[in-house]
C-alpha positions as CSV (number, residue, x, y, z in Angstrom):
1,M,-2.3,-50.0,5.4
2,K,-5.3,-49.9,4.1
3,K,-8.1,-47.8,2.2
4,W,-8.4,-45.7,5.4
5,S,-5.0,-44.8,5.9
6,L,-4.6,-43.8,2.5
7,F,-8.1,-42.0,2.5
8,L,-6.4,-39.7,5.5
9,M,-3.3,-39.2,4.3
10,L,-4.6,-38.0,0.8
11,A,-6.8,-35.7,3.2
12,V,-4.0,-33.7,4.9
13,M,-3.6,-32.9,1.6
14,L,-6.4,-30.2,2.3
15,A,-3.6,-28.5,4.0
16,A,-1.1,-28.3,1.8
17,P,-2.5,-26.5,-1.4
18,M,-3.7,-23.5,1.0
19,L,-0.3,-22.9,2.3
20,A,1.3,-23.5,-0.9
21,C,-1.5,-20.9,-2.7
22,G,-1.3,-17.2,-1.9
23,F,0.4,-13.6,-1.9
24,P,4.0,-14.8,-2.2
25,L,5.0,-12.2,0.3
26,P,8.0,-13.0,2.8
27,A,7.5,-14.5,6.3
28,G,10.2,-12.8,8.1
29,T,12.4,-11.0,6.0
30,Q,15.3,-13.5,6.2
31,T,13.3,-16.7,6.2
32,M,11.7,-15.8,2.4
33,A,13.1,-18.7,0.3
34,V,13.0,-18.7,-3.5
35,E,11.3,-22.3,-3.9
36,K,8.8,-21.5,-6.4
37,A,11.1,-20.7,-9.3
38,V,11.0,-24.2,-11.1
39,C,10.7,-24.6,-14.9
40,A,7.8,-26.9,-16.4
41,E,9.4,-29.7,-18.5
42,T,7.9,-27.9,-21.5
43,E,7.7,-24.2,-20.5
44,A,9.8,-21.3,-22.7
45,A,13.1,-20.2,-21.3
46,E,11.7,-16.8,-21.2
47,T,8.1,-17.1,-19.0
48,C,10.1,-19.1,-16.6
49,Q,13.0,-17.1,-16.1
50,A,10.5,-13.9,-15.4
51,R,8.6,-15.8,-12.4
52,Q,12.1,-16.7,-11.0
53,D,13.0,-12.8,-10.7
54,A,9.3,-11.8,-9.8
55,Y,9.9,-14.1,-6.6
56,Q,13.5,-13.1,-6.3
57,L,11.9,-9.3,-6.0
58,M,8.9,-10.3,-4.0
59,G,11.1,-12.3,-1.3
60,Q,12.9,-9.0,-0.6
61,L,10.0,-7.0,-0.1
62,Q,9.5,-5.2,3.1
63,S,6.0,-4.1,2.9
64,A,2.7,-4.1,0.6
65,S,-1.0,-3.9,0.4
66,V,-3.2,-6.2,-1.0
67,E,-6.8,-5.2,-2.3
68,D,-9.6,-6.5,-3.7
69,L,-9.0,-9.8,-1.2
70,Q,-11.6,-12.4,-2.5
71,M,-11.7,-15.7,-0.6
72,S,-14.1,-18.5,-0.7
73,M,-13.7,-22.0,0.9
74,L,-16.2,-24.9,0.7
75,V,-16.0,-28.3,2.8
76,D,-18.6,-30.9,2.2
77,D,-17.1,-34.4,4.2
78,G,-20.5,-36.2,3.0
79,E,-22.5,-35.5,6.1
80,T,-22.2,-31.3,7.1
81,T,-21.2,-28.7,4.9
82,T,-18.9,-25.3,6.1
83,E,-18.9,-22.7,4.0
84,I,-16.7,-18.9,3.9
85,N,-16.7,-16.2,1.7
86,I,-14.8,-13.3,2.6
87,Q,-13.7,-10.0,0.6
88,G,-11.6,-7.3,1.9
89,S,-8.0,-5.7,1.8
90,F,-4.8,-6.0,3.8
91,D,-1.6,-3.9,4.4
92,Y,1.4,-6.2,5.3
93,V,4.9,-5.0,6.7
94,A,7.6,-7.8,6.9
95,N,9.2,-8.7,10.3
96,E,12.8,-9.8,11.1
97,T,11.7,-12.7,12.4
98,A,9.4,-15.7,11.2
99,D,7.2,-15.2,15.1
100,G,3.5,-15.2,13.8
101,L,2.9,-14.8,10.8
102,G,6.2,-13.4,9.9
103,A,4.6,-10.1,9.0
104,S,2.6,-7.4,10.6
105,V,-0.8,-7.3,9.5
106,H,-4.0,-4.9,9.7
107,A,-7.0,-6.8,7.8
108,R,-10.7,-5.2,6.8
109,L,-13.0,-7.3,6.0
110,D,-15.8,-5.4,3.8
111,D,-18.2,-8.5,3.2
112,G,-17.8,-12.1,5.1
113,M,-20.4,-14.8,6.0
114,I,-19.4,-18.3,7.6
115,T,-22.4,-21.0,7.1
116,D,-22.2,-24.3,8.7
117,E,-24.7,-26.4,10.2
118,D,-25.4,-24.2,13.1
119,G,-26.6,-21.3,10.7
120,T,-25.3,-18.5,9.0
121,E,-22.9,-16.1,10.7
122,S,-21.8,-12.3,9.4
123,I,-18.3,-11.2,10.0
124,S,-19.1,-8.3,7.4
125,G,-17.7,-5.0,8.9
126,V,-15.0,-6.6,11.5
127,E,-11.1,-5.7,11.3
128,F,-8.3,-7.3,12.6
129,I,-4.4,-6.4,13.7
130,V,-1.5,-9.2,14.1
131,V,1.7,-8.2,15.4
132,G,3.5,-11.2,16.5
133,N,1.8,-13.4,17.8
134,E,-0.8,-11.2,19.4
135,G,-4.0,-10.6,17.7
136,Y,-6.6,-7.5,17.9
137,S,-10.3,-7.2,16.7
138,S,-12.7,-4.6,16.3
139,E,-16.1,-5.2,15.0
140,D,-17.0,-1.0,15.6
141,G,-14.7,0.4,12.7
142,G,-11.9,0.9,15.2
143,A,-13.3,2.6,18.0
144,S,-12.9,-0.4,20.4
145,W,-10.2,-3.0,20.3
146,Q,-9.8,-6.8,21.9
147,M,-6.6,-8.5,22.2
148,T,-5.8,-11.7,23.0
149,A,-2.6,-14.3,22.0
150,L,-3.0,-16.5,19.2
151,D,-1.9,-20.0,19.3
152,E,-0.4,-22.0,16.4
153,E,-3.9,-23.0,14.9
154,T,-5.5,-20.0,15.0
155,L,-2.6,-18.2,13.1
156,T,-2.4,-21.1,10.5
157,G,-6.8,-20.3,10.0
158,L,-5.9,-16.6,9.9
159,G,-2.9,-17.7,6.9
160,F,-5.8,-19.7,5.0
161,V,-7.7,-16.7,4.8
162,L,-5.1,-14.0,4.2
163,G,-3.6,-16.4,1.4
164,L,-0.4,-15.9,4.0
165,G,1.2,-19.1,4.3
166,G,4.0,-18.5,6.6
167,V,7.3,-20.2,6.4
168,E,6.1,-23.1,5.7
169,G,3.9,-21.9,2.9
170,A,7.5,-20.0,1.7
171,S,9.0,-23.4,1.4
172,M,6.2,-25.6,0.2
173,D,5.4,-25.6,-3.5
174,M,2.7,-27.9,-5.5
175,F,5.1,-26.8,-8.5
176,N,8.2,-27.9,-7.5
177,D,8.7,-31.1,-10.1
178,P,9.2,-30.1,-13.9
179,T,6.7,-33.1,-15.2
180,T,4.0,-32.5,-12.7
181,F,3.2,-29.0,-14.2
182,A,2.3,-27.0,-17.3
183,V,2.6,-23.1,-17.5
184,T,0.1,-21.3,-20.3
185,V,0.8,-17.9,-21.2
186,G,-2.2,-15.4,-21.2
187,E,-2.9,-12.4,-23.3
188,P,-1.3,-9.5,-21.6
189,V,-3.5,-7.5,-19.3
190,E,-3.2,-3.5,-18.0
191,M,-2.8,-3.3,-14.0
192,N,-1.5,-0.6,-11.9
193,G,-0.4,1.1,-14.7
194,Q,1.2,-1.4,-16.7
195,M,1.1,-4.5,-18.5
196,M,1.0,-7.8,-17.1
197,Q,2.5,-11.2,-18.6
198,V,0.1,-13.0,-17.5
199,Q,1.3,-17.0,-16.5
200,T,-1.1,-19.9,-15.1
201,L,0.1,-23.0,-14.0
202,T,-1.9,-26.1,-13.8
203,V,-1.0,-29.3,-11.8
204,D,-1.1,-32.5,-13.5
205,L,-2.5,-34.7,-11.2
206,N,-1.8,-38.1,-12.8
207,E,1.8,-36.9,-13.2
208,L,1.7,-36.2,-9.7
209,F,0.4,-39.0,-8.0
210,L,2.3,-41.4,-10.0
211,N,5.5,-39.4,-8.9
212,A,6.4,-41.2,-5.6
213,E,9.2,-39.0,-5.0
214,A,7.5,-35.0,-5.8
215,L,4.2,-36.7,-4.2
216,G,5.9,-37.8,-0.9
217,G,7.8,-34.6,-0.3
218,L,4.6,-32.7,-0.4
219,L,2.9,-34.9,1.2
220,E,5.7,-34.7,4.0
221,G,5.6,-31.1,3.9
222,S,2.2,-31.2,4.3
223,M,2.2,-32.8,7.6
224,A,4.5,-30.9,9.4
225,A,2.6,-27.8,8.6
226,G,-1.0,-28.9,8.5
227,G,-1.3,-32.2,9.7
228,E,-1.9,-30.9,13.2
229,S,-4.5,-28.5,12.4
230,L,-6.0,-31.5,10.8
231,G,-5.3,-33.7,13.9
232,M,-3.6,-35.9,12.4
233,S,0.1,-38.1,13.0
234,E,1.9,-40.7,11.2
235,E,1.0,-42.9,13.7
236,D,-2.9,-42.1,13.2
237,L,-2.5,-43.1,9.7
238,G,-0.5,-45.7,10.0
239,G,2.3,-45.1,7.6
240,D,4.6,-42.6,6.9
241,P,4.2,-39.8,3.5
242,A,6.8,-42.0,1.5
243,E,4.8,-45.5,1.8
244,M,1.2,-43.5,1.2
245,A,3.1,-41.8,-1.7
246,M,3.9,-45.1,-3.0
247,M,0.5,-46.5,-2.8
248,A,-1.3,-43.2,-3.9
249,G,-2.1,-43.5,-7.8
250,M,-4.4,-46.7,-6.9
251,L,-6.8,-43.6,-5.6
252,L,-6.5,-41.7,-9.0
253,P,-10.1,-43.3,-10.2
254,F,-11.6,-41.9,-6.8
255,L,-10.7,-38.3,-7.3
256,Q,-12.2,-37.1,-10.7
257,G,-12.9,-33.3,-10.6
258,T,-9.7,-32.2,-8.4
259,S,-7.6,-29.9,-9.9
260,F,-5.2,-26.9,-8.7
261,S,-4.3,-24.0,-10.6
262,T,-2.4,-20.8,-10.2
263,T,-2.6,-17.5,-12.3
264,L,0.2,-14.8,-11.9
265,Y,0.3,-11.4,-13.1
266,I,3.9,-10.3,-13.5
267,G,4.3,-6.5,-14.1
268,A,6.7,-5.9,-17.1
269,D,7.8,-2.7,-16.3
270,D,8.7,-3.7,-12.1
271,G,9.0,-7.4,-12.6
272,Y,6.5,-7.6,-9.5
273,I,3.5,-10.2,-8.9
274,H,0.6,-7.8,-9.1
275,A,-2.1,-10.3,-8.5
276,V,-3.0,-13.9,-8.0
277,E,-5.5,-15.9,-8.8
278,D,-5.8,-19.4,-6.8
279,N,-8.3,-22.2,-7.8
280,Y,-8.1,-25.6,-5.6
281,V,-10.2,-28.3,-6.0
282,F,-10.1,-31.5,-4.1
283,A,-12.9,-34.1,-4.7
284,M,-13.1,-37.7,-3.4
285,D,-15.5,-40.2,-3.9
286,M,-14.6,-44.0,-2.6
287,S,-18.6,-44.7,-2.9
288,A,-18.1,-47.5,-5.6
289,F,-15.7,-49.0,-3.7
290,D,-17.6,-48.3,-0.2
291,P,-20.8,-47.4,-0.2
292,E,-20.8,-46.2,3.1
293,T,-18.6,-44.0,2.7
294,G,-20.0,-40.3,1.3
295,A,-18.3,-38.2,-1.4
296,M,-16.0,-35.5,0.1
297,T,-15.4,-32.1,-1.5
298,M,-13.4,-29.1,-0.6
299,S,-13.0,-26.0,-2.7
300,Y,-10.4,-22.9,-2.1
301,T,-10.5,-20.1,-4.1
302,L,-8.4,-17.0,-3.2
303,S,-7.4,-13.7,-5.6
304,G,-6.1,-10.1,-5.1
305,R,-4.6,-7.3,-6.1
306,I,-1.0,-6.9,-4.7
307,V,0.1,-2.8,-4.5
308,N,2.3,0.0,-2.9
309,H,5.5,-2.4,-3.1
310,N,7.9,-1.3,-0.5
311,G,5.6,1.6,0.6
312,A,5.4,3.7,3.8
313,I,3.5,1.4,5.7
314,A,3.0,1.3,9.7
315,I,1.5,-1.1,11.8
316,E,1.2,-1.1,15.2
317,A,-0.7,-2.4,17.9
318,P,-3.9,-0.4,18.6
319,A,-3.7,1.7,21.9
320,G,-6.6,1.1,24.2
321,A,-6.8,-2.4,23.8
322,T,-8.9,-4.7,26.4
323,E,-8.5,-8.4,27.2
324,G,-11.1,-10.4,25.3
325,E,-11.2,-13.0,22.4
326,G,-13.3,-11.1,20.1
327,L,-12.7,-12.1,16.3
328,F,-10.9,-14.7,18.0
329,G,-13.0,-16.5,20.1
330,E,-15.8,-18.6,20.5
331,G,-18.5,-18.0,17.5
332,G,-16.0,-15.9,15.8
333,L,-14.0,-16.4,12.5
334,F,-12.1,-18.2,14.3
335,G,-14.0,-20.4,17.0
336,S,-12.7,-20.7,20.5
337,T,-10.1,-23.8,19.5
338,G,-8.2,-21.3,16.3
339,E,-10.4,-23.7,14.0
340,I,-11.6,-21.8,11.0
341,G,-15.6,-21.7,11.6
342,G,-15.4,-23.0,14.7
343,G,-14.6,-26.5,13.6
344,L,-13.7,-26.9,9.8
345,F,-10.5,-28.8,10.3
346,G,-12.4,-30.2,14.2
347,E,-15.1,-32.7,15.0
């Protein structure tokens, strides 16, 4: 159980914040548990109550749209770099079951770029629809569509891009222990015709990594939700999350620059969450411990405005779609194996 097991287990945390990040939209109308409603240790009761009420309302949504979607992800493992930048929007209708994303989704990517060791590829102007486990994509403004069945890894990748964590994301929370995060209230702003209460939740990395129970729960959830996508198992790591959490504190000196925060905009009149801004940076530099180990960095930012809460939105499979991988195939957004960028989580 050595440094490499600890390193790999901490790397699994790359999946956890992305699943815990995102828009608080229910994954299946029967599955959205109100998990993200813990009060910080020093938080005022009124801000915590506002957040609890907002999550309750969001968990009951049947439909919504996300405008001004912006997602950026950068992964540098010390040898190769992969970067994804996306701007667009999507419509969302909750399903009765948690199949697929737990919702039908119609997304439009106004601007998109993927850069990796093979070069840069534009995905601007594409759109896709997900209904259950079926994916439909179009690169000509909806004039023609290709359809394919989506596997679990591809659905996970879609969730990262759109900020939809599915059932796993709905049940995971970076802010589930009162001692490991703080809440800051910003100046009210006007949005969607009403004033917004602005709350920023920030993880205290020292408190989290020295709290074996809280970190163990997060790692366990991350392994269950994202371990397979990262190609890791407890057998690969040489220990279980609880064991790793007990030893994680010794890695704090190597995690300088790691941070996680999310900002919520809560409507003063209707109580809904109207915007989300997530910022996550994972930085690990063990070169002082092992000069042959390169520094590893990952950043993930996601933001967007939630509008048309419970609006009349209909999402259906496009007529006349032909069999074909399209956006979801080799060279597309998720590669032939369902990995973002054709290998973000691959070899």
